[in-house]
C-alpha positions in Angstrom: -8.7 22.0 15.7 -7.9 18.7 17.2 -7.9 15.4 15.2 -10.9 14.2 17.1 -12.9 17.4 16.3 -11.8 17.4 12.6 -12.3 13.7 11.9 -15.3 12.6 13.9 -16.8 10.6 11.0 -13.6 8.8 10.5 -13.2 7.9 14.1 -16.8 6.6 14.2 -16.0 4.4 11.2 -13.0 2.9 12.9 -15.1 1.8 15.9 -17.3 -0.5 13.9 -16.5 -4.1 14.2 -13.1 -5.4 15.4 -10.1 -3.1 15.8 -7.5 -5.6 14.6 -4.9 -3.7 16.8 -5.8 -0.3 15.4 -5.5 2.6 17.8 -7.0 6.0 16.7 -4.8 7.9 19.3 -1.7 6.6 17.6 -3.2 7.5 14.2 -3.9 11.0 15.5 -0.2 11.4 16.4 1.0 10.3 13.0 -1.6 12.3 11.1 0.5 15.6 10.9 3.5 13.8 9.4 1.3 12.1 6.8 -0.4 15.4 6.0 3.0 17.1 5.5 4.2 14.3 3.2 1.0 14.1 1.3 0.3 17.8 0.8 3.6 19.6 1.1 6.5 17.3 0.4 5.3 14.8 -2.2 2.3 16.9 -3.4 0.3 13.7 -3.9 -2.2 13.8 -6.7 -4.6 10.9 -6.0 -7.6 10.2 -8.2 -10.2 7.5 -8.5 -11.5 7.1 -4.9 -15.0 6.9 -6.5 -14.1 3.4 -7.7 -14.1 2.1 -4.1 -17.4 0.6 -3.0 -19.5 2.7 -0.7 -20.2 -0.3 1.5 -18.6 -3.7 2.1 -15.0 -4.9 1.8 -12.5 -4.0 -0.9 -9.0 -5.1 -2.0 -6.6 -2.6 -3.5 -3.7 -4.1 -5.4 -0.8 -1.7 -6.0 2.7 -1.6 -7.5 5.3 -1.7 -4.7 7.2 1.5 -4.7 9.7 0.8 -1.9 10.5 -1.4 1.0 8.2 0.5 3.3 4.6 0.8 2.2 4.6 4.5 1.6 1.9 4.3 -1.1 -0.3 2.5 1.4 0.3 5.3 4.0 -0.6 8.0 1.5 -3.8 6.1 0.6 -4.5 5.8 4.3 -4.2 9.6 4.7 -6.5 10.1 1.7 -9.2 7.9 3.1 -9.1 9.8 6.4 -10.0 13.0 4.5 -12.4 11.4 2.0 -16.1 12.4 1.9 -16.8 8.9 3.1 -13.8 8.3 5.4 -12.8 4.7 6.3 -10.0 2.7 7.9 -7.4 1.2 5.6 -5.4 -1.9 6.5 -2.1 -2.4 4.9 -1.3 -6.2 4.6 2.5 -6.6 4.3 5.4 -8.4 5.7 6.0 -7.4 9.4 7.9 -10.5 10.5 11.3 -8.7 10.1 10.4 -6.1 12.8 12.0 -7.3 16.1 11.5 -4.1 18.1 8.2 -4.6 20.0 7.4 -0.9 20.2 7.9 -0.4 16.4 5.8 -3.5 15.7 3.1 -2.3 18.0 3.1 1.2 16.4 2.8 -0.3 13.0 -0.2 -2.4 14.0 -1.8 0.6 15.7 -1.7 2.7 12.5 -3.2 0.0 10.3 -0.4 -2.3 9.2 -0.9 -6.0 9.6 1.1 -9.1 8.7 0.0 -10.7 5.5 -1.7 -14.1 5.8 -4.8 -15.6 4.1 -6.5 -15.9 7.5 -5.9 -12.2 8.3 -7.3 -11.2 4.9 -10.4 -13.3 5.4 -11.0 -11.8 8.8 -10.7 -8.3 7.5 -13.1 -8.9 4.6 -15.6 -10.5 6.9 -15.6 -7.2 8.8 -16.1 -5.2 5.6 -12.6 -3.6 5.8 -10.7 -1.9 3.0 -7.4 -3.6 2.4 -4.3 -2.8 0.3 -1.7 -5.3 -0.8 1.5 -5.1 -2.9 1.5 -8.4 -4.9 5.0 -7.7 -6.4 6.4 -8.7 -3.1 9.9 -7.7 -1.9 11.3 -8.1 -5.5 9.2 -5.3 -6.6 10.2 -3.1 -3.7 14.0 -3.3 -4.5 14.0 -3.1 -8.3 17.0 -1.3 -9.8 16.3 2.4 -10.5 16.3 1.8 -14.3 13.4 -0.7 -13.9 11.4 1.3 -11.4 8.2 1.4 -13.4 8.3 -2.2 -14.7 6.1 -4.1 -12.2 7.3 -7.6 -11.3 4.8 -10.5 -11.7 1.9 -10.1 -9.3 1.6 -13.1 -6.9 -1.8 -14.5 -7.7 -2.1 -16.4 -4.4 -2.5 -13.0 -2.6 -5.8 -12.6 -4.4 -7.3 -15.9 -3.3 -9.0 -14.7 0.0 -10.7 -11.8 -2.0 -11.8 -14.0 -4.9 -13.2 -16.7 -2.5 -15.3 -14.0 -0.9 -16.1 -12.2 -4.2 -14.6 -9.0 -2.8 -14.1 -6.1 -5.3 -10.5 -5.9 -6.5 -9.3 -2.4 -7.5 -5.9 -1.8 -9.2 -3.8 1.1 -8.0 -0.9 2.7 -10.0 1.6 5.0 -8.3 4.5 7.0 -9.7 6.9 8.8 -7.4 8.0 6.5 -4.6 10.9 4.9 -6.5 12.3 8.3 -7.3 11.6 9.6 -3.8 13.7 6.7 -2.5 16.0 5.7 -5.4 17.5 2.2 -4.9 21.0 1.7 -6.3 21.2 -2.0 -5.4 20.0 -4.6 -3.0 22.5 -6.6 -1.0 20.8 -10.0 -0.6 23.5 -11.7 1.5 23.5 -8.9 4.0 19.7 -8.9 4.2 19.7 -12.6 5.0 22.5 -12.1 7.6 20.5 -9.4 9.3 17.2 -11.3 8.9 15.7 -8.4 6.9 13.5 -8.7 3.8 15.9 -6.6 1.8 18.9 -4.4 2.3 18.5 -1.6 -0.3 21.4 0.8 -0.9 20.3 4.4 -1.5 22.0 7.8 -1.4 21.2 8.1 2.3 21.0 4.4 3.5 23.0 2.9 5.1 25.5 5.8 5.1 23.6 8.3 7.3 22.3 7.8 10.8 18.5 7.6 11.5 16.4 9.5 10.7 18.5 11.1 8.0 18.9 7.7 6.3 15.2 7.6 5.4 15.3 11.1 3.8 13.3 11.2 0.6 13.4 13.5 -2.4 10.5 15.9 -2.9 9.1 14.1 -5.9 5.6 14.8 -7.2 3.5 11.6 -6.7 0.6 10.5 -8.8 -1.8 7.8 -7.7 -4.6 6.4 -9.7 -7.3 4.0 -8.6 -8.9 2.2 -11.5 -12.2 0.5 -12.0 -12.7 -2.8 -10.1 -11.7 -5.9 -12.0 -14.7 -7.8 -13.4 -14.9 -11.5 -12.4 -17.5 -14.0 -11.5 -17.9 -15.7 -8.1 -16.0 -19.1 -8.3 -17.9 -22.3 -7.8 -14.9 -24.5 -7.0 -11.4 -24.5 -5.7 -10.1 -25.0 -9.2 -12.1 -22.0 -10.4 -10.6 -19.9 -7.6 -7.1 -20.6 -8.7 -7.9 -20.0 -12.4 -9.7 -16.7 -11.7 -6.8 -15.5 -9.4 -4.2 -16.2 -12.1 -6.2 -14.4 -14.7 -6.9 -11.4 -12.4 -3.3 -11.1 -11.4 -2.2 -10.9 -15.0 -5.0 -8.4 -15.8 -4.3 -6.2 -12.7 -0.6 -6.2 -13.5 -1.3 -5.2 -17.1 -3.7 -2.4 -16.0 -1.2 -1.0 -13.5 1.6 -1.1 -16.2 -0.6 0.7 -18.7 -1.6 3.4 -16.2 2.1 3.8 -15.2 3.0 4.3 -18.8 0.2 6.9 -19.3 1.2 8.8 -16.1 4.8 8.9 -17.2 4.0 10.2 -20.6 1.9 13.1 -19.2 4.2 14.0 -16.3 5.7 17.5 -16.8 8.4 17.4 -14.1 9.0 14.9 -11.3 10.8 17.3 -8.9 9.7 20.6 -7.4 
């Protein structure tokens, strides 16, 4: 059965409003790889989709889990197969991508450069968005600190708070062990105009695509209840609420990570 026949409801949902560079044909080509990673390689166990609003925009805030937004891609796959399928936009740093074809492909599968304006435009079109407010520092944490989230950047929440968009924390275990980072070479990253230069068992020693090889670690992803907050009445209130929400969401994610780690039987298959 073709992607078009299997996911007609999803395809119809992607055609509502603006496309923001999304291309369902490119998504259809990537879908088999995402399905393999989700179901067979990482055996992703995702729970909590019921916490996403049935209508209107939503912002998912997640722990980083790597330089590439793999957790976002797994969420994207899950939402394609959900009972109420929808498009997911991953707001992240794309400025380091110089290859036009790679940049275009990233846009066509749902990645978009982070900016407040982009976030506002997405929320205005009732889109579901995921961000990683730890930033690059969270993506290249030493292996021993892999499940200690860095401080969430409260400014990332401002467009959502201004529009009173539901904010849903997401905790994920698995990515840091799938792509274990030994160290990050800052000076080399700056020299190459990259956001980071993580050294792993495969990168940079092996040629592409072997250098992005991951371990078959069992992933667990948990969406939690939306954060409770009132609609701000002033700019000062926006900043105050964002700072409070960032601390709260970070704490919720850390608590859920701890719970998942305590109950995990074995990380590897």
